[in-house]
C-alpha positions in Angstrom: -0.3 0.3 0.0 1.2 3.2 -1.0 2.0 5.9 1.4 -0.7 8.1 0.5 -3.2 5.2 0.8 -2.1 4.2 4.3 -2.4 8.0 5.4 -6.2 8.0 3.8 -7.1 5.0 5.7 -5.6 6.2 8.8 -7.3 9.5 8.8 -10.6 7.3 8.1 -10.2 4.8 11.2 -9.5 8.2 13.1 -12.8 9.5 11.9 -14.3 6.6 13.1 -12.8 6.6 16.4 -13.8 9.6 16.8 -17.2 9.1 15.9 -17.3 5.8 18.3 -16.5 8.2 21.0 -18.5 11.1 20.7 -22.0 8.5 20.3 -20.5 6.6 23.7 -20.3 10.0 25.6 -23.3 11.7 24.9 -26.6 9.8 26.2 -28.9 10.7 23.3 -26.8 9.6 20.5 -26.3 6.4 22.0 -30.4 5.9 22.6 -30.6 6.9 19.1 -27.9 4.2 17.9 -29.6 1.4 20.1 -33.1 2.3 18.4 -31.8 2.2 14.6 -30.2 -1.1 15.8 -33.1 -2.6 17.1 -35.4 -1.5 14.5 -33.3 -2.5 11.5 -35.3 -5.3 9.6 -33.3 -7.4 6.6 -35.1 -8.4 3.5 -33.8 -10.8 0.9 -34.4 -9.4 -2.6 -36.9 -12.4 -3.2 -39.1 -11.5 -0.5 -42.5 -9.4 -1.3 -42.4 -6.4 1.0 -45.8 -4.9 2.1 -45.4 -1.0 3.3 -47.9 0.1 5.5 -49.6 3.5 4.5 -47.5 6.4 5.6 -48.7 7.9 8.7 -48.2 11.1 7.4 -50.4 13.9 6.0 -48.1 15.7 3.6 -45.2 13.9 1.6 -41.9 15.1 2.4 -40.3 17.8 1.1 -37.0 16.8 -1.0 -34.2 19.4 -1.5 -30.6 19.1 -3.6 -28.2 21.4 -2.9 -24.6 22.3 -3.4 -24.1 23.0 0.3 -22.3 21.1 2.6 -24.2 19.1 4.6 -24.5 20.5 7.9 -24.5 23.9 6.2 -27.9 23.3 4.2 -29.4 21.3 7.5 -28.7 24.6 9.8 -31.3 26.3 7.2 -34.3 24.6 9.0 -32.9 24.4 12.3 -36.8 25.1 13.8 -37.7 21.5 11.5 -37.7 17.8 11.1 -34.7 17.3 9.0 -33.0 14.1 7.7 -29.7 14.7 6.0 -28.5 11.8 3.6 -25.0 11.7 2.4 -23.5 9.5 0.5 -20.7 11.2 -1.2 -17.1 10.7 -0.1 -14.6 13.6 0.0 -11.5 11.0 -0.3 -12.8 9.2 -3.4 -15.6 10.4 -5.1 -17.6 7.5 -7.0 -16.2 4.6 -4.0 -13.1 3.0 -2.8 -10.7 0.4 -5.4 -9.1 -0.8 -2.8 -10.3 -3.9 -0.4 -11.2 -1.9 2.5 -13.9 1.0 2.3 -13.5 5.1 2.2 -17.0 5.2 3.8 -16.0 7.6 6.9 -17.4 10.2 5.1 -20.6 9.0 6.0 -19.4 8.0 9.3 -18.7 11.2 10.5 -22.2 13.0 9.9 
């Protein structure tokens, strides 16, 4: 592995470790992660899934912007906001090695 790849890998590990520490030291985050894990379900691709009726009166508003993730989310401070970030700042388009560059998502 060349030096640049080793440095990037170490950076991703550092981001992951920092995220893990922040979750472990914040009861609200810990509770949210536990709830997320407890409510996960796995469906095989062959399984038919019957979706329940949405419990909402209004459809979601989806916005795509060029703003950084939290800059965009901060504009909606008084509202419920979901942030999806599929980007990888280190290797746009995905990894090309046997290990993942997914820490961009981990660091949210």
